[in-house]
C-alpha positions as CSV (number, residue, x, y, z in Angstrom):
1,M,-26.5,53.4,10.1
2,S,-23.8,53.7,12.9
3,N,-24.1,57.4,13.3
4,L,-28.1,56.8,14.0
5,F,-26.7,55.1,17.3
6,S,-24.1,56.9,18.2
7,G,-24.5,58.1,21.9
8,L,-25.4,55.1,23.2
9,E,-21.4,53.8,24.3
10,S,-22.1,55.5,27.7
11,L,-24.8,53.2,28.1
12,G,-23.0,49.8,27.8
13,L,-23.8,49.5,24.4
14,N,-21.2,49.3,21.8
15,N,-22.1,46.6,19.7
16,L,-24.2,48.5,17.4
17,S,-22.3,49.6,14.6
18,G,-23.6,46.9,11.9
19,M,-27.2,46.9,13.3
20,E,-29.5,48.1,10.8
21,L,-32.8,49.7,11.0
22,F,-35.1,47.9,9.0
23,E,-34.4,44.1,8.4
24,Q,-35.4,44.3,4.3
25,K,-31.6,45.3,4.2
26,E,-30.4,42.9,6.6
27,K,-32.3,40.2,3.8
28,E,-31.2,41.8,1.1
29,K,-27.1,41.6,2.5
30,A,-27.7,37.8,3.2
31,E,-29.1,37.3,0.0
32,Q,-26.3,39.2,-1.8
33,K,-23.9,36.9,0.0
34,E,-25.3,33.8,-1.0
35,R,-25.4,35.2,-4.7
36,E,-22.0,35.8,-4.2
37,K,-20.8,32.4,-2.4
38,A,-23.0,30.7,-5.3
39,E,-21.2,32.8,-8.2
40,S,-17.3,31.9,-6.5
41,P,-15.1,30.3,-8.2
42,E,-15.0,27.4,-5.7
43,A,-19.1,27.3,-6.5
44,K,-18.2,27.2,-10.3
45,E,-15.9,24.6,-9.9
46,A,-17.7,22.3,-7.8
47,E,-20.6,22.4,-10.3
48,L,-18.0,20.3,-12.9
49,I,-17.3,18.0,-10.2
50,F,-18.7,14.4,-10.4
51,E,-17.5,11.1,-8.3
52,K,-16.4,7.8,-10.3
53,S,-16.2,4.4,-9.1
54,F,-12.4,2.7,-9.4
55,T,-11.3,-0.5,-8.3
56,C,-7.7,-0.7,-7.4
57,P,-5.7,-3.0,-9.2
58,V,-3.0,-3.4,-6.4
59,C,-5.7,-4.3,-3.6
60,D,-8.8,-5.2,-5.4
61,K,-10.7,-2.3,-3.6
62,E,-13.6,-0.6,-4.6
63,F,-13.7,3.5,-4.3
64,R,-14.6,7.1,-5.6
65,S,-12.5,9.9,-7.1
66,K,-13.6,12.8,-8.5
67,L,-13.3,14.0,-12.0
68,V,-14.0,16.9,-14.4
69,R,-16.9,16.5,-16.8
70,T,-14.9,17.0,-19.8
71,G,-18.1,17.6,-21.9
72,K,-19.1,20.7,-19.7
73,V,-15.4,22.7,-19.4
74,K,-14.2,24.8,-22.6
75,L,-10.9,25.1,-23.1
76,I,-10.3,28.5,-23.7
77,A,-6.2,28.2,-24.4
78,Q,-3.1,26.3,-24.5
79,D,0.2,27.1,-23.5
80,S,3.0,26.7,-25.8
81,D,3.6,23.4,-23.6
82,L,0.1,21.9,-24.4
83,R,-0.8,22.8,-21.2
84,P,-5.0,23.3,-21.5
85,K,-6.5,26.0,-19.5
86,Y,-10.1,25.8,-19.3
87,Q,-12.6,27.9,-17.9
88,S,-13.9,27.7,-14.3
89,V,-11.5,25.0,-13.7
90,D,-8.2,23.5,-13.6
91,S,-8.8,20.3,-14.9
92,L,-5.0,18.8,-14.0
93,K,-5.8,18.7,-10.7
94,Y,-8.2,15.8,-10.7
95,D,-6.0,14.0,-13.3
96,A,-4.1,11.6,-10.1
97,I,-6.1,8.6,-9.3
98,V,-5.3,7.6,-5.3
99,C,-6.8,4.4,-3.7
100,P,-7.1,5.2,0.0
101,E,-6.7,2.1,1.2
102,C,-3.1,0.7,0.1
103,G,-1.6,4.1,-1.7
104,Y,-1.5,3.3,-5.3
105,A,-1.7,5.9,-7.5
106,A,-1.5,6.8,-10.9
107,L,-2.6,9.5,-13.4
108,S,-5.9,8.1,-15.3
109,R,-3.9,7.5,-18.5
110,F,-1.9,4.7,-16.3
111,F,-4.1,3.6,-13.6
112,N,-5.4,0.7,-14.4
113,F,-2.1,-1.1,-16.6
114,M,-0.4,-2.8,-13.8
115,T,1.5,-6.0,-13.9
116,S,1.9,-8.9,-10.8
117,A,5.4,-8.0,-10.4
118,Q,4.2,-4.0,-10.0
119,A,1.7,-5.0,-7.6
120,K,3.7,-7.0,-5.3
121,L,6.6,-3.8,-6.0
122,I,4.0,-1.4,-4.5
123,R,2.4,-3.7,-2.0
124,E,6.0,-3.7,-0.4
125,N,7.1,-0.6,-0.7
126,I,3.8,1.9,-0.5
127,S,0.5,-0.1,1.2
128,A,2.9,-1.1,4.1
129,N,3.4,2.5,5.1
130,F,0.8,4.2,3.8
131,K,-1.3,6.0,6.4
132,G,-4.0,7.2,4.3
133,L,-5.4,10.7,2.7
134,K,-6.7,13.2,4.7
135,E,-10.5,13.8,3.7
136,E,-11.4,15.9,0.7
137,K,-13.4,18.6,0.6
138,E,-15.9,19.7,-2.3
139,I,-13.0,20.7,-4.3
140,L,-9.4,20.1,-4.6
141,S,-6.9,22.4,-3.6
142,Y,-3.4,23.0,-5.4
143,E,-1.8,21.7,-2.3
144,E,-4.5,18.6,-2.3
145,A,-3.5,17.8,-5.9
146,I,-0.1,18.2,-5.8
147,T,0.4,16.1,-2.9
148,R,-1.6,13.5,-4.9
149,H,0.5,13.5,-7.9
150,K,3.8,13.3,-5.5
151,L,2.2,9.8,-4.7
152,A,1.7,8.9,-8.6
153,L,5.5,10.3,-9.2
154,V,6.9,8.2,-6.1
155,N,4.8,4.9,-7.5
156,T,6.0,5.2,-10.9
157,V,9.7,4.6,-9.4
158,V,8.7,2.3,-7.1
159,K,6.8,0.1,-9.9
160,H,9.4,0.9,-12.5
161,A,7.2,2.3,-14.7
162,K,8.0,3.3,-18.4
163,A,10.2,6.7,-18.9
164,S,7.3,8.0,-20.8
165,E,5.2,7.7,-17.8
166,K,7.7,9.0,-15.4
167,A,8.2,11.9,-17.6
168,Y,4.5,12.7,-18.2
169,T,3.7,12.5,-14.6
170,C,6.5,15.1,-13.5
171,L,5.0,17.6,-16.7
172,K,1.2,17.2,-15.2
173,M,2.8,18.0,-11.7
174,A,4.7,21.1,-13.5
175,W,1.5,22.3,-15.0
176,L,0.0,22.5,-11.4
177,Y,2.9,24.4,-9.7
178,R,2.3,27.1,-13.0
179,G,-1.5,26.7,-12.5
180,Q,-0.5,27.5,-8.5
181,A,1.5,30.2,-9.5
182,E,-0.9,32.0,-11.5
183,T,-4.2,31.7,-9.1
184,L,-2.3,33.0,-5.7
185,P,-4.3,35.3,-4.0
186,D,-3.2,38.7,-3.9
187,D,-3.4,39.0,0.1
188,T,-0.9,36.1,-0.1
189,P,1.9,36.5,2.7
190,N,4.9,37.3,0.8
191,K,3.3,36.7,-2.9
192,E,6.5,37.4,-5.3
193,G,8.8,35.0,-3.3
194,K,6.4,32.0,-3.2
195,I,5.6,32.8,-7.0
196,K,9.4,32.4,-7.2
197,E,9.5,29.1,-5.2
198,L,6.7,27.5,-7.4
199,Q,8.5,28.8,-10.4
200,T,11.6,27.2,-9.4
201,R,9.8,24.0,-8.6
202,E,7.8,23.7,-11.9
203,K,11.4,24.4,-13.6
204,E,12.9,21.0,-11.8
205,L,9.9,18.9,-12.9
206,L,10.2,20.4,-16.6
207,A,14.0,19.5,-16.7
208,N,12.6,15.8,-15.4
209,A,10.0,15.6,-17.8
210,Y,12.5,16.3,-20.7
211,D,14.9,14.0,-19.7
212,G,11.9,11.3,-19.3
213,F,10.8,12.0,-23.1
214,V,14.4,11.6,-24.5
215,E,14.8,8.4,-22.5
216,A,11.9,7.0,-24.1
217,F,12.0,8.0,-27.6
218,S,14.9,5.7,-28.1
219,K,13.0,2.7,-25.8
220,E,9.5,2.8,-26.8
221,N,6.8,2.9,-29.4
222,F,4.3,5.5,-30.9
223,P,1.5,6.8,-29.8
224,M,3.0,7.7,-26.4
225,C,1.3,9.0,-23.9
226,G,-1.6,9.8,-26.3
227,M,0.4,11.7,-28.4
228,D,2.0,11.3,-32.0
229,E,5.9,11.4,-32.8
230,M,5.6,14.6,-34.0
231,T,3.5,15.9,-31.2
232,L,5.7,14.9,-28.6
233,T,8.5,15.8,-30.3
234,Y,7.1,19.5,-30.5
235,L,6.5,19.3,-27.0
236,T,10.1,18.3,-25.9
237,A,11.4,21.1,-27.8
238,D,9.6,23.2,-26.1
239,L,10.4,21.8,-23.0
240,A,13.9,22.3,-23.9
241,R,13.5,26.1,-24.5
242,Q,12.0,26.4,-21.6
243,I,15.0,25.1,-19.8
244,G,17.3,26.4,-21.9
245,K,18.5,23.6,-24.1
246,Y,17.9,26.0,-27.4
247,N,20.5,23.8,-29.8
248,E,18.7,19.9,-28.6
249,A,15.3,22.4,-28.8
250,L,16.1,23.6,-32.6
251,Q,17.2,20.4,-33.8
252,M,13.8,18.4,-32.4
253,I,12.2,21.7,-34.0
254,A,14.0,21.0,-37.8
255,R,13.0,17.3,-37.5
256,I,9.6,18.7,-37.5
257,I,9.8,21.1,-40.0
258,T,11.4,18.8,-42.6
259,S,9.4,15.9,-41.7
260,R,6.6,14.7,-44.1
261,E,4.7,13.1,-41.7
262,A,4.0,16.1,-39.6
263,N,0.6,18.0,-40.7
264,E,0.9,21.6,-41.2
265,R,-0.6,22.8,-37.9
266,I,2.2,21.3,-35.7
267,K,4.7,22.5,-38.6
268,S,3.4,26.0,-38.0
269,R,3.8,26.0,-34.4
270,A,7.4,24.6,-34.6
271,R,8.1,27.5,-36.8
272,E,6.7,29.9,-33.9
273,M,8.8,28.0,-31.6
274,K,12.0,28.5,-33.5
275,D,11.3,32.5,-33.6
276,T,10.6,32.4,-30.0
277,I,13.8,30.6,-29.3
278,R,15.7,33.1,-31.3
279,E,14.3,36.0,-29.3
280,E,15.1,34.6,-26.5
281,Q,19.0,34.2,-27.6
282,G,19.3,37.5,-28.5
283,K,18.2,38.4,-25.0
284,T,20.6,36.2,-23.1
285,G,23.2,36.8,-25.8
286,E,23.4,33.2,-26.6
287,E,23.9,31.7,-30.2
């Protein structure tokens, strides 16, 4: 419609390029924008979020934290290391629960488990210096989610948590970096460089998760982090594969395949991983 009003620039009217002759078209454009906004990934994610009340086991203050409505999300895929992928939302972003008053944070699975000695350590080493969280938006960005998980990881160190909790927290953070890399917008400056940076951070956390689970095998009882022995063995084997510890991975895979306790499903996945390792070894020339 801009050509219709061309020639009026000489009269000082230079801002008519977006003007429509009939208001109906403007109304249609506005309605289209509203539809696009309602159908955006952010809007869909917001529909799947709710707030739940928690009581902090360190400072006894009550607060609310965002969680995903698990009954309304659809699992669409699963990575080799058991990372779940859901339609319309990355539920992993909402797994770290943070007390906004004292700075205590933990994955939801571990949040309520606290001894008096651990609470004292957190008050002295975290709460004393905690300045609070930034005000949250309707949904969490990956940056915000990662910050919350970092705080949860620091808490595991301060309270001398079990190796399995430290490992599981590292694993969840690694998955967040993976999710962030997968969803970077195309117009991200230096997108390839940013993806490599995120992948480097992911790999470091996977290595820490592997070390933690290996330690936990010798010190803790099952179930561990909600997993039985064969499931965690499989997961740890895949972590070993991803960080290049092929011999260790193959040893764990052999344990699964020959186990009487492992079901056929986990054995099948172990065999698939064995094939994957052989392919990766062939590409690298490693035996």
